[in-house]
mmCIF file of the N, C-alpha and C atoms, coordinates in Angstrom:
data_MODEL
# 
_entry.id   MODEL 
# 
loop_
_atom_site.group_PDB 
_atom_site.id 
_atom_site.type_symbol 
_atom_site.label_atom_id 
_atom_site.label_alt_id 
_atom_site.label_comp_id 
_atom_site.label_asym_id 
_atom_site.label_entity_id 
_atom_site.label_seq_id 
_atom_site.pdbx_PDB_ins_code 
_atom_site.Cartn_x 
_atom_site.Cartn_y 
_atom_site.Cartn_z 
_atom_site.occupancy 
_atom_site.B_iso_or_equiv 
_atom_site.pdbx_formal_charge 
_atom_site.auth_seq_id 
_atom_site.auth_comp_id 
_atom_site.auth_asym_id 
_atom_site.auth_atom_id 
_atom_site.pdbx_PDB_model_num 
ATOM 1   N N  . MET A 1 1  ? -35.740 -21.509 4.370   1.00 0.00 ? 1  MET A N  1 
ATOM 2   C CA . MET A 1 1  ? -35.154 -20.742 4.671   1.00 0.00 ? 1  MET A CA 1 
ATOM 3   C C  . MET A 1 1  ? -33.440 -21.487 4.667   1.00 0.00 ? 1  MET A C  1 
ATOM 4   N N  . LYS A 1 2  ? -32.177 -21.011 4.407   1.00 0.00 ? 2  LYS A N  1 
ATOM 5   C CA . LYS A 1 2  ? -31.498 -21.470 5.228   1.00 0.00 ? 2  LYS A CA 1 
ATOM 6   C C  . LYS A 1 2  ? -30.336 -20.355 6.588   1.00 0.00 ? 2  LYS A C  1 
ATOM 7   N N  . LYS A 1 3  ? -29.558 -21.323 6.942   1.00 0.00 ? 3  LYS A N  1 
ATOM 8   C CA . LYS A 1 3  ? -28.594 -20.270 7.731   1.00 0.00 ? 3  LYS A CA 1 
ATOM 9   C C  . LYS A 1 3  ? -27.408 -19.456 7.439   1.00 0.00 ? 3  LYS A C  1 
ATOM 10  N N  . CYS A 1 4  ? -27.312 -18.423 7.253   1.00 0.00 ? 4  CYS A N  1 
ATOM 11  C CA . CYS A 1 4  ? -25.547 -17.388 6.864   1.00 0.00 ? 4  CYS A CA 1 
ATOM 12  C C  . CYS A 1 4  ? -24.911 -17.932 7.881   1.00 0.00 ? 4  CYS A C  1 
ATOM 13  N N  . ASN A 1 5  ? -23.282 -17.738 7.191   1.00 0.00 ? 5  ASN A N  1 
ATOM 14  C CA . ASN A 1 5  ? -22.047 -18.293 8.016   1.00 0.00 ? 5  ASN A CA 1 
ATOM 15  C C  . ASN A 1 5  ? -22.353 -17.110 9.605   1.00 0.00 ? 5  ASN A C  1 
ATOM 16  N N  . CYS A 1 6  ? -22.935 -16.299 9.563   1.00 0.00 ? 6  CYS A N  1 
ATOM 17  C CA . CYS A 1 6  ? -22.638 -15.459 10.750  1.00 0.00 ? 6  CYS A CA 1 
ATOM 18  C C  . CYS A 1 6  ? -24.611 -16.054 11.733  1.00 0.00 ? 6  CYS A C  1 
ATOM 19  N N  . GLY A 1 7  ? -25.112 -17.103 11.218  1.00 0.00 ? 7  GLY A N  1 
ATOM 20  C CA . GLY A 1 7  ? -26.311 -17.393 11.586  1.00 0.00 ? 7  GLY A CA 1 
ATOM 21  C C  . GLY A 1 7  ? -27.676 -16.915 11.353  1.00 0.00 ? 7  GLY A C  1 
ATOM 22  N N  . LYS A 1 8  ? -27.446 -15.271 10.877  1.00 0.00 ? 8  LYS A N  1 
ATOM 23  C CA . LYS A 1 8  ? -28.657 -14.559 10.291  1.00 0.00 ? 8  LYS A CA 1 
ATOM 24  C C  . LYS A 1 8  ? -29.701 -16.062 9.205   1.00 0.00 ? 8  LYS A C  1 
ATOM 25  N N  . GLU A 1 9  ? -31.126 -15.504 9.519   1.00 0.00 ? 9  GLU A N  1 
ATOM 26  C CA . GLU A 1 9  ? -31.581 -16.560 8.763   1.00 0.00 ? 9  GLU A CA 1 
ATOM 27  C C  . GLU A 1 9  ? -31.604 -15.689 6.875   1.00 0.00 ? 9  GLU A C  1 
ATOM 28  N N  . ILE A 1 10 ? -31.253 -16.895 6.184   1.00 0.00 ? 10 ILE A N  1 
ATOM 29  C CA . ILE A 1 10 ? -31.341 -16.555 4.681   1.00 0.00 ? 10 ILE A CA 1 
ATOM 30  C C  . ILE A 1 10 ? -32.425 -17.105 3.274   1.00 0.00 ? 10 ILE A C  1 
ATOM 31  N N  . ASP A 1 11 ? -32.666 -16.324 2.374   1.00 0.00 ? 11 ASP A N  1 
ATOM 32  C CA . ASP A 1 11 ? -33.377 -17.260 1.798   1.00 0.00 ? 11 ASP A CA 1 
ATOM 33  C C  . ASP A 1 11 ? -32.806 -18.505 1.322   1.00 0.00 ? 11 ASP A C  1 
ATOM 34  N N  . GLU A 1 12 ? -33.030 -19.366 0.148   1.00 0.00 ? 12 GLU A N  1 
ATOM 35  C CA . GLU A 1 12 ? -32.796 -20.400 -0.328  1.00 0.00 ? 12 GLU A CA 1 
ATOM 36  C C  . GLU A 1 12 ? -31.619 -20.080 -1.047  1.00 0.00 ? 12 GLU A C  1 
ATOM 37  N N  . LYS A 1 13 ? -32.146 -18.952 -1.761  1.00 0.00 ? 13 LYS A N  1 
ATOM 38  C CA . LYS A 1 13 ? -31.261 -18.807 -3.261  1.00 0.00 ? 13 LYS A CA 1 
ATOM 39  C C  . LYS A 1 13 ? -29.711 -18.157 -2.753  1.00 0.00 ? 13 LYS A C  1 
ATOM 40  N N  . TYR A 1 14 ? -29.923 -17.711 -1.840  1.00 0.00 ? 14 TYR A N  1 
ATOM 41  C CA . TYR A 1 14 ? -29.192 -16.538 -1.620  1.00 0.00 ? 14 TYR A CA 1 
ATOM 42  C C  . TYR A 1 14 ? -27.013 -17.526 -0.539  1.00 0.00 ? 14 TYR A C  1 
ATOM 43  N N  . GLU A 1 15 ? -26.574 -16.564 -1.156  1.00 0.00 ? 15 GLU A N  1 
ATOM 44  C CA . GLU A 1 15 ? -25.071 -17.852 -0.507  1.00 0.00 ? 15 GLU A CA 1 
ATOM 45  C C  . GLU A 1 15 ? -25.051 -17.074 1.001   1.00 0.00 ? 15 GLU A C  1 
ATOM 46  N N  . MET A 1 16 ? -24.987 -15.838 1.659   1.00 0.00 ? 16 MET A N  1 
ATOM 47  C CA . MET A 1 16 ? -24.499 -15.088 1.919   1.00 0.00 ? 16 MET A CA 1 
ATOM 48  C C  . MET A 1 16 ? -25.361 -14.203 2.960   1.00 0.00 ? 16 MET A C  1 
ATOM 49  N N  . CYS A 1 17 ? -25.768 -13.128 3.857   1.00 0.00 ? 17 CYS A N  1 
ATOM 50  C CA . CYS A 1 17 ? -26.618 -12.100 4.151   1.00 0.00 ? 17 CYS A CA 1 
ATOM 51  C C  . CYS A 1 17 ? -25.861 -10.478 3.234   1.00 0.00 ? 17 CYS A C  1 
ATOM 52  N N  . VAL A 1 18 ? -26.390 -10.039 3.711   1.00 0.00 ? 18 VAL A N  1 
ATOM 53  C CA . VAL A 1 18 ? -26.465 -8.252  2.781   1.00 0.00 ? 18 VAL A CA 1 
ATOM 54  C C  . VAL A 1 18 ? -25.140 -7.458  3.984   1.00 0.00 ? 18 VAL A C  1 
ATOM 55  N N  . ASP A 1 19 ? -25.256 -8.242  4.995   1.00 0.00 ? 19 ASP A N  1 
ATOM 56  C CA . ASP A 1 19 ? -24.129 -7.662  6.062   1.00 0.00 ? 19 ASP A CA 1 
ATOM 57  C C  . ASP A 1 19 ? -22.558 -8.470  5.754   1.00 0.00 ? 19 ASP A C  1 
ATOM 58  N N  . CYS A 1 20 ? -23.122 -9.576  6.024   1.00 0.00 ? 20 CYS A N  1 
ATOM 59  C CA . CYS A 1 20 ? -21.347 -10.468 5.087   1.00 0.00 ? 20 CYS A CA 1 
ATOM 60  C C  . CYS A 1 20 ? -20.887 -10.529 3.916   1.00 0.00 ? 20 CYS A C  1 
ATOM 61  N N  . LEU A 1 21 ? -21.995 -9.659  3.277   1.00 0.00 ? 21 LEU A N  1 
ATOM 62  C CA . LEU A 1 21 ? -21.498 -9.234  1.706   1.00 0.00 ? 21 LEU A CA 1 
ATOM 63  C C  . LEU A 1 21 ? -20.960 -8.461  2.006   1.00 0.00 ? 21 LEU A C  1 
ATOM 64  N N  . LYS A 1 22 ? -21.274 -6.821  2.495   1.00 0.00 ? 22 LYS A N  1 
ATOM 65  C CA . LYS A 1 22 ? -20.847 -5.723  2.565   1.00 0.00 ? 22 LYS A CA 1 
ATOM 66  C C  . LYS A 1 22 ? -19.478 -6.227  3.616   1.00 0.00 ? 22 LYS A C  1 
ATOM 67  N N  . LYS A 1 23 ? -18.919 -6.685  4.525   1.00 0.00 ? 23 LYS A N  1 
ATOM 68  C CA . LYS A 1 23 ? -18.000 -7.246  5.127   1.00 0.00 ? 23 LYS A CA 1 
ATOM 69  C C  . LYS A 1 23 ? -16.587 -7.774  4.029   1.00 0.00 ? 23 LYS A C  1 
ATOM 70  N N  . VAL A 1 24 ? -17.164 -8.702  2.947   1.00 0.00 ? 24 VAL A N  1 
ATOM 71  C CA . VAL A 1 24 ? -16.028 -9.191  2.335   1.00 0.00 ? 24 VAL A CA 1 
ATOM 72  C C  . VAL A 1 24 ? -15.518 -8.536  1.106   1.00 0.00 ? 24 VAL A C  1 
ATOM 73  N N  . LYS A 1 25 ? -17.057 -7.690  0.492   1.00 0.00 ? 25 LYS A N  1 
ATOM 74  C CA . LYS A 1 25 ? -16.609 -6.308  -0.331  1.00 0.00 ? 25 LYS A CA 1 
ATOM 75  C C  . LYS A 1 25 ? -15.391 -5.077  0.205   1.00 0.00 ? 25 LYS A C  1 
ATOM 76  N N  . GLN A 1 26 ? -15.740 -5.126  1.710   1.00 0.00 ? 26 GLN A N  1 
ATOM 77  C CA . GLN A 1 26 ? -14.868 -4.171  2.240   1.00 0.00 ? 26 GLN A CA 1 
ATOM 78  C C  . GLN A 1 26 ? -13.103 -4.600  2.108   1.00 0.00 ? 26 GLN A C  1 
ATOM 79  N N  . ALA A 1 27 ? -12.982 -5.866  2.649   1.00 0.00 ? 27 ALA A N  1 
ATOM 80  C CA . ALA A 1 27 ? -11.636 -6.637  2.561   1.00 0.00 ? 27 ALA A CA 1 
ATOM 81  C C  . ALA A 1 27 ? -11.308 -6.862  1.492   1.00 0.00 ? 27 ALA A C  1 
ATOM 82  N N  . ASN A 1 28 ? -12.364 -6.771  0.241   1.00 0.00 ? 28 ASN A N  1 
ATOM 83  C CA . ASN A 1 28 ? -11.737 -6.676  -0.922  1.00 0.00 ? 28 ASN A CA 1 
ATOM 84  C C  . ASN A 1 28 ? -10.768 -5.590  -0.876  1.00 0.00 ? 28 ASN A C  1 
ATOM 85  N N  . ALA A 1 29 ? -12.155 -4.727  -1.013  1.00 0.00 ? 29 ALA A N  1 
ATOM 86  C CA . ALA A 1 29 ? -11.318 -3.162  -1.162  1.00 0.00 ? 29 ALA A CA 1 
ATOM 87  C C  . ALA A 1 29 ? -10.432 -3.222  -0.923  1.00 0.00 ? 29 ALA A C  1 
ATOM 88  N N  . SER A 1 30 ? -10.141 -3.712  0.503   1.00 0.00 ? 30 SER A N  1 
ATOM 89  C CA . SER A 1 30 ? -9.156  -2.895  1.168   1.00 0.00 ? 30 SER A CA 1 
ATOM 90  C C  . SER A 1 30 ? -7.670  -3.273  1.098   1.00 0.00 ? 30 SER A C  1 
ATOM 91  N N  . GLN A 1 31 ? -7.544  -4.981  0.492   1.00 0.00 ? 31 GLN A N  1 
ATOM 92  C CA . GLN A 1 31 ? -6.605  -5.614  0.098   1.00 0.00 ? 31 GLN A CA 1 
ATOM 93  C C  . GLN A 1 31 ? -6.025  -4.792  -1.767  1.00 0.00 ? 31 GLN A C  1 
ATOM 94  N N  . GLU A 1 32 ? -7.319  -4.311  -2.143  1.00 0.00 ? 32 GLU A N  1 
ATOM 95  C CA . GLU A 1 32 ? -6.639  -3.466  -3.547  1.00 0.00 ? 32 GLU A CA 1 
ATOM 96  C C  . GLU A 1 32 ? -5.920  -2.315  -2.712  1.00 0.00 ? 32 GLU A C  1 
ATOM 97  N N  . ILE A 1 33 ? -6.590  -1.768  -2.184  1.00 0.00 ? 33 ILE A N  1 
ATOM 98  C CA . ILE A 1 33 ? -5.746  -0.512  -1.767  1.00 0.00 ? 33 ILE A CA 1 
ATOM 99  C C  . ILE A 1 33 ? -4.271  -0.585  -1.637  1.00 0.00 ? 33 ILE A C  1 
ATOM 100 N N  . ILE A 1 34 ? -4.485  -1.758  -0.892  1.00 0.00 ? 34 ILE A N  1 
ATOM 101 C CA . ILE A 1 34 ? -2.616  -1.734  0.250   1.00 0.00 ? 34 ILE A CA 1 
ATOM 102 C C  . ILE A 1 34 ? -2.025  -2.242  -1.359  1.00 0.00 ? 34 ILE A C  1 
ATOM 103 N N  . ARG A 1 35 ? -2.703  -3.367  -2.157  1.00 0.00 ? 35 ARG A N  1 
ATOM 104 C CA . ARG A 1 35 ? -1.524  -3.719  -3.178  1.00 0.00 ? 35 ARG A CA 1 
ATOM 105 C C  . ARG A 1 35 ? -1.156  -1.999  -4.334  1.00 0.00 ? 35 ARG A C  1 
ATOM 106 N N  . GLU A 1 36 ? -2.013  -1.376  -4.647  1.00 0.00 ? 36 GLU A N  1 
ATOM 107 C CA . GLU A 1 36 ? -2.294  0.045   -5.003  1.00 0.00 ? 36 GLU A CA 1 
ATOM 108 C C  . GLU A 1 36 ? -0.760  1.093   -4.381  1.00 0.00 ? 36 GLU A C  1 
ATOM 109 N N  . LEU A 1 37 ? -0.921  1.010   -3.003  1.00 0.00 ? 37 LEU A N  1 
ATOM 110 C CA . LEU A 1 37 ? -0.231  1.388   -2.439  1.00 0.00 ? 37 LEU A CA 1 
ATOM 111 C C  . LEU A 1 37 ? 1.209   0.716   -2.167  1.00 0.00 ? 37 LEU A C  1 
ATOM 112 N N  . GLY A 1 38 ? 1.669   -0.674  -2.571  1.00 0.00 ? 38 GLY A N  1 
ATOM 113 C CA . GLY A 1 38 ? 3.128   -0.801  -2.166  1.00 0.00 ? 38 GLY A CA 1 
ATOM 114 C C  . GLY A 1 38 ? 3.828   -0.310  -3.932  1.00 0.00 ? 38 GLY A C  1 
ATOM 115 N N  . LYS A 1 39 ? 2.495   -0.314  -4.909  1.00 0.00 ? 39 LYS A N  1 
ATOM 116 C CA . LYS A 1 39 ? 3.061   0.189   -6.072  1.00 0.00 ? 39 LYS A CA 1 
ATOM 117 C C  . LYS A 1 39 ? 3.616   1.505   -6.510  1.00 0.00 ? 39 LYS A C  1 
ATOM 118 N N  . LEU A 1 40 ? 2.934   1.837   -5.403  1.00 0.00 ? 40 LEU A N  1 
ATOM 119 C CA . LEU A 1 40 ? 3.381   3.152   -5.461  1.00 0.00 ? 40 LEU A CA 1 
ATOM 120 C C  . LEU A 1 40 ? 4.539   3.714   -4.788  1.00 0.00 ? 40 LEU A C  1 
ATOM 121 N N  . ASN A 1 41 ? 4.590   3.068   -3.894  1.00 0.00 ? 41 ASN A N  1 
ATOM 122 C CA . ASN A 1 41 ? 6.206   3.000   -2.903  1.00 0.00 ? 41 ASN A CA 1 
ATOM 123 C C  . ASN A 1 41 ? 7.253   2.364   -3.691  1.00 0.00 ? 41 ASN A C  1 
ATOM 124 N N  . ASN A 1 42 ? 6.686   1.765   -4.344  1.00 0.00 ? 42 ASN A N  1 
ATOM 125 C CA . ASN A 1 42 ? 8.046   0.861   -4.885  1.00 0.00 ? 42 ASN A CA 1 
ATOM 126 C C  . ASN A 1 42 ? 8.794   1.599   -6.380  1.00 0.00 ? 42 ASN A C  1 
ATOM 127 N N  . ASN A 1 43 ? 7.988   2.411   -6.867  1.00 0.00 ? 43 ASN A N  1 
ATOM 128 C CA . ASN A 1 43 ? 7.762   3.171   -7.788  1.00 0.00 ? 43 ASN A CA 1 
ATOM 129 C C  . ASN A 1 43 ? 8.599   4.887   -7.095  1.00 0.00 ? 43 ASN A C  1 
ATOM 130 N N  . LEU A 1 44 ? 8.240   5.159   -5.943  1.00 0.00 ? 44 LEU A N  1 
ATOM 131 C CA . LEU A 1 44 ? 8.759   6.474   -5.265  1.00 0.00 ? 44 LEU A CA 1 
ATOM 132 C C  . LEU A 1 44 ? 10.253  6.187   -5.170  1.00 0.00 ? 44 LEU A C  1 
ATOM 133 N N  . TYR A 1 45 ? 10.568  4.613   -4.628  1.00 0.00 ? 45 TYR A N  1 
ATOM 134 C CA . TYR A 1 45 ? 11.614  4.107   -4.487  1.00 0.00 ? 45 TYR A CA 1 
ATOM 135 C C  . TYR A 1 45 ? 13.126  4.208   -5.832  1.00 0.00 ? 45 TYR A C  1 
ATOM 136 N N  . ALA A 1 46 ? 12.198  4.208   -6.608  1.00 0.00 ? 46 ALA A N  1 
ATOM 137 C CA . ALA A 1 46 ? 13.131  3.947   -8.045  1.00 0.00 ? 46 ALA A CA 1 
ATOM 138 C C  . ALA A 1 46 ? 12.963  4.918   -8.374  1.00 0.00 ? 46 ALA A C  1 
ATOM 139 N N  . LEU A 1 47 ? 11.865  6.275   -7.509  1.00 0.00 ? 47 LEU A N  1 
ATOM 140 C CA . LEU A 1 47 ? 13.183  6.923   -8.712  1.00 0.00 ? 47 LEU A CA 1 
ATOM 141 C C  . LEU A 1 47 ? 14.228  8.025   -7.953  1.00 0.00 ? 47 LEU A C  1 
ATOM 142 N N  . ARG A 1 48 ? 13.593  7.433   -6.503  1.00 0.00 ? 48 ARG A N  1 
ATOM 143 C CA . ARG A 1 48 ? 14.367  8.242   -5.368  1.00 0.00 ? 48 ARG A CA 1 
ATOM 144 C C  . ARG A 1 48 ? 16.163  7.666   -5.908  1.00 0.00 ? 48 ARG A C  1 
ATOM 145 N N  . THR A 1 49 ? 15.875  6.228   -6.034  1.00 0.00 ? 49 THR A N  1 
ATOM 146 C CA . THR A 1 49 ? 17.467  5.601   -6.462  1.00 0.00 ? 49 THR A CA 1 
ATOM 147 C C  . THR A 1 49 ? 18.091  6.727   -7.949  1.00 0.00 ? 49 THR A C  1 
ATOM 148 N N  . ILE A 1 50 ? 17.049  6.356   -8.647  1.00 0.00 ? 50 ILE A N  1 
ATOM 149 C CA . ILE A 1 50 ? 17.414  7.295   -10.161 1.00 0.00 ? 50 ILE A CA 1 
ATOM 150 C C  . ILE A 1 50 ? 17.546  8.488   -9.773  1.00 0.00 ? 50 ILE A C  1 
ATOM 151 N N  . GLN A 1 51 ? 17.468  9.817   -9.262  1.00 0.00 ? 51 GLN A N  1 
ATOM 152 C CA . GLN A 1 51 ? 17.943  10.281  -8.683  1.00 0.00 ? 51 GLN A CA 1 
ATOM 153 C C  . GLN A 1 51 ? 18.917  10.559  -8.077  1.00 0.00 ? 51 GLN A C  1 
ATOM 154 N N  . ASP A 1 52 ? 19.450  9.579   -6.695  1.00 0.00 ? 52 ASP A N  1 
ATOM 155 C CA . ASP A 1 52 ? 20.378  9.879   -5.726  1.00 0.00 ? 52 ASP A CA 1 
ATOM 156 C C  . ASP A 1 52 ? 21.714  9.133   -7.100  1.00 0.00 ? 52 ASP A C  1 
ATOM 157 N N  . TYR A 1 53 ? 21.771  8.129   -7.741  1.00 0.00 ? 53 TYR A N  1 
ATOM 158 C CA . TYR A 1 53 ? 22.340  8.039   -9.245  1.00 0.00 ? 53 TYR A CA 1 
ATOM 159 C C  . TYR A 1 53 ? 22.912  9.092   -9.840  1.00 0.00 ? 53 TYR A C  1 
ATOM 160 N N  . GLU A 1 54 ? 21.937  10.059  -9.999  1.00 0.00 ? 54 GLU A N  1 
ATOM 161 C CA . GLU A 1 54 ? 22.680  11.116  -11.390 1.00 0.00 ? 54 GLU A CA 1 
ATOM 162 C C  . GLU A 1 54 ? 23.144  11.996  -10.400 1.00 0.00 ? 54 GLU A C  1 
ATOM 163 N N  . LEU A 1 55 ? 22.410  12.463  -8.995  1.00 0.00 ? 55 LEU A N  1 
ATOM 164 C CA . LEU A 1 55 ? 23.552  13.456  -8.045  1.00 0.00 ? 55 LEU A CA 1 
ATOM 165 C C  . LEU A 1 55 ? 24.864  13.042  -7.690  1.00 0.00 ? 55 LEU A C  1 
ATOM 166 N N  . PHE A 1 56 ? 25.092  12.283  -7.733  1.00 0.00 ? 56 PHE A N  1 
ATOM 167 C CA . PHE A 1 56 ? 25.874  11.270  -7.913  1.00 0.00 ? 56 PHE A CA 1 
ATOM 168 C C  . PHE A 1 56 ? 27.374  11.568  -8.805  1.00 0.00 ? 56 PHE A C  1 
ATOM 169 N N  . MET A 1 57 ? 26.842  10.811  -10.314 1.00 0.00 ? 57 MET A N  1 
ATOM 170 C CA . MET A 1 57 ? 27.187  11.340  -11.567 1.00 0.00 ? 57 MET A CA 1 
ATOM 171 C C  . MET A 1 57 ? 27.782  12.734  -11.734 1.00 0.00 ? 57 MET A C  1 
ATOM 172 N N  . LYS A 1 58 ? 26.454  13.271  -11.214 1.00 0.00 ? 58 LYS A N  1 
ATOM 173 C CA . LYS A 1 58 ? 26.831  15.035  -12.090 1.00 0.00 ? 58 LYS A CA 1 
ATOM 174 C C  . LYS A 1 58 ? 27.686  15.460  -11.071 1.00 0.00 ? 58 LYS A C  1 
ATOM 175 N N  . TYR A 1 59 ? 27.766  15.162  -9.607  1.00 0.00 ? 59 TYR A N  1 
ATOM 176 C CA . TYR A 1 59 ? 28.120  16.654  -8.557  1.00 0.00 ? 59 TYR A CA 1 
ATOM 177 C C  . TYR A 1 59 ? 28.609  15.794  -7.753  1.00 0.00 ? 59 TYR A C  1 
ATOM 178 N N  . GLY A 1 60 ? 28.958  14.931  -7.809  1.00 0.00 ? 60 GLY A N  1 
ATOM 179 C CA . GLY A 1 60 ? 29.978  13.288  -6.508  1.00 0.00 ? 60 GLY A CA 1 
ATOM 180 C C  . GLY A 1 60 ? 29.417  13.478  -5.227  1.00 0.00 ? 60 GLY A C  1 
ATOM 181 N N  . LYS A 1 61 ? 28.322  13.674  -5.306  1.00 0.00 ? 61 LYS A N  1 
ATOM 182 C CA . LYS A 1 61 ? 27.434  14.426  -4.162  1.00 0.00 ? 61 LYS A CA 1 
ATOM 183 C C  . LYS A 1 61 ? 25.994  13.032  -3.633  1.00 0.00 ? 61 LYS A C  1 
ATOM 184 N N  . THR A 1 62 ? 25.818  12.800  -2.604  1.00 0.00 ? 62 THR A N  1 
ATOM 185 C CA . THR A 1 62 ? 24.880  11.707  -2.195  1.00 0.00 ? 62 THR A CA 1 
ATOM 186 C C  . THR A 1 62 ? 23.975  12.207  -1.111  1.00 0.00 ? 62 THR A C  1 
ATOM 187 N N  . ILE A 1 63 ? 22.943  11.094  -1.154  1.00 0.00 ? 63 ILE A N  1 
ATOM 188 C CA . ILE A 1 63 ? 21.500  11.579  -0.245  1.00 0.00 ? 63 ILE A CA 1 
ATOM 189 C C  . ILE A 1 63 ? 21.939  10.681  0.800   1.00 0.00 ? 63 ILE A C  1 
ATOM 190 N N  . PHE A 1 64 ? 21.506  11.235  2.020   1.00 0.00 ? 64 PHE A N  1 
ATOM 191 C CA . PHE A 1 64 ? 21.670  10.075  3.057   1.00 0.00 ? 64 PHE A CA 1 
ATOM 192 C C  . PHE A 1 64 ? 20.158  10.650  4.218   1.00 0.00 ? 64 PHE A C  1 
ATOM 193 N N  . TRP A 1 65 ? 19.258  9.688   5.105   1.00 0.00 ? 65 TRP A N  1 
ATOM 194 C CA . TRP A 1 65 ? 18.981  10.206  5.651   1.00 0.00 ? 65 TRP A CA 1 
ATOM 195 C C  . TRP A 1 65 ? 18.962  10.355  7.123   1.00 0.00 ? 65 TRP A C  1 
ATOM 196 N N  . ASP A 1 66 ? 18.734  11.733  7.498   1.00 0.00 ? 66 ASP A N  1 
ATOM 197 C CA . ASP A 1 66 ? 19.425  12.260  8.878   1.00 0.00 ? 66 ASP A CA 1 
ATOM 198 C C  . ASP A 1 66 ? 18.547  12.070  9.654   1.00 0.00 ? 66 ASP A C  1 
ATOM 199 N N  . LYS A 1 67 ? 18.460  10.933  10.968  1.00 0.00 ? 67 LYS A N  1 
ATOM 200 C CA . LYS A 1 67 ? 17.615  10.265  11.695  1.00 0.00 ? 67 LYS A CA 1 
ATOM 201 C C  . LYS A 1 67 ? 17.366  11.815  13.195  1.00 0.00 ? 67 LYS A C  1 
ATOM 202 N N  . GLU A 1 68 ? 18.549  12.584  13.613  1.00 0.00 ? 68 GLU A N  1 
ATOM 203 C CA . GLU A 1 68 ? 18.163  13.638  14.270  1.00 0.00 ? 68 GLU A CA 1 
ATOM 204 C C  . GLU A 1 68 ? 16.889  14.328  13.433  1.00 0.00 ? 68 GLU A C  1 
ATOM 205 N N  . ASP A 1 69 ? 17.607  14.872  12.322  1.00 0.00 ? 69 ASP A N  1 
ATOM 206 C CA . ASP A 1 69 ? 16.546  16.278  11.719  1.00 0.00 ? 69 ASP A CA 1 
ATOM 207 C C  . ASP A 1 69 ? 15.570  15.595  11.162  1.00 0.00 ? 69 ASP A C  1 
ATOM 208 N N  . LYS A 1 70 ? 15.468  14.187  11.125  1.00 0.00 ? 70 LYS A N  1 
ATOM 209 C CA . LYS A 1 70 ? 14.485  13.354  10.388  1.00 0.00 ? 70 LYS A CA 1 
ATOM 210 C C  . LYS A 1 70 ? 13.883  14.031  8.671   1.00 0.00 ? 70 LYS A C  1 
ATOM 211 N N  . ARG A 1 71 ? 15.464  14.178  7.863   1.00 0.00 ? 71 ARG A N  1 
ATOM 212 C CA . ARG A 1 71 ? 14.817  14.658  6.677   1.00 0.00 ? 71 ARG A CA 1 
ATOM 213 C C  . ARG A 1 71 ? 16.386  14.280  5.971   1.00 0.00 ? 71 ARG A C  1 
ATOM 214 N N  . PHE A 1 72 ? 16.089  14.606  4.301   1.00 0.00 ? 72 PHE A N  1 
ATOM 215 C CA . PHE A 1 72 ? 17.223  13.546  3.386   1.00 0.00 ? 72 PHE A CA 1 
ATOM 216 C C  . PHE A 1 72 ? 17.822  14.714  4.057   1.00 0.00 ? 72 PHE A C  1 
ATOM 217 N N  . LYS A 1 73 ? 19.421  14.173  3.468   1.00 0.00 ? 73 LYS A N  1 
ATOM 218 C CA . LYS A 1 73 ? 20.165  15.485  3.325   1.00 0.00 ? 73 LYS A CA 1 
ATOM 219 C C  . LYS A 1 73 ? 21.440  15.336  1.857   1.00 0.00 ? 73 LYS A C  1 
ATOM 220 N N  . ILE A 1 74 ? 21.910  16.294  1.603   1.00 0.00 ? 74 ILE A N  1 
ATOM 221 C CA . ILE A 1 74 ? 23.024  15.724  0.657   1.00 0.00 ? 74 ILE A CA 1 
ATOM 222 C C  . ILE A 1 74 ? 24.142  15.948  0.913   1.00 0.00 ? 74 ILE A C  1 
ATOM 223 N N  . VAL A 1 75 ? 25.012  15.503  0.715   1.00 0.00 ? 75 VAL A N  1 
ATOM 224 C CA . VAL A 1 75 ? 26.566  15.290  1.094   1.00 0.00 ? 75 VAL A CA 1 
ATOM 225 C C  . VAL A 1 75 ? 27.730  14.914  0.217   1.00 0.00 ? 75 VAL A C  1 
ATOM 226 N N  . ASP A 1 76 ? 28.925  15.632  0.069   1.00 0.00 ? 76 ASP A N  1 
ATOM 227 C CA . ASP A 1 76 ? 29.636  15.275  -0.157  1.00 0.00 ? 76 ASP A CA 1 
ATOM 228 C C  . ASP A 1 76 ? 30.217  14.003  -0.396  1.00 0.00 ? 76 ASP A C  1 
ATOM 229 N N  . LYS A 1 77 ? 30.590  13.131  -0.925  1.00 0.00 ? 77 LYS A N  1 
ATOM 230 C CA . LYS A 1 77 ? 30.942  11.686  -0.905  1.00 0.00 ? 77 LYS A CA 1 
ATOM 231 C C  . LYS A 1 77 ? 32.065  11.154  -0.913  1.00 0.00 ? 77 LYS A C  1 
# 
C-alpha cells in the first residue's frame, strides 16, 4: 500500500485515490467549459461588429450601450 497526495492509502498499482481522480476530472471539465465560453464570446463579438458595420454602411446609424437603460440603442452618427 502507498499513500495518495491527499493522505489516503491506495494500492500500489494506482496513482491516486478515486476522490482525487474525480477532482482532477472536474477541474479539466471546468477548463474545457471556460474555453468553449470564450470561443462563443468571441463569435458573438464578431457578429455584433459585423452588424454594426452593416448598420452604419446602409443607414448611417450606429449602436451604443446605454448604461442607464442597460441596453443597446441605435442612433444617427
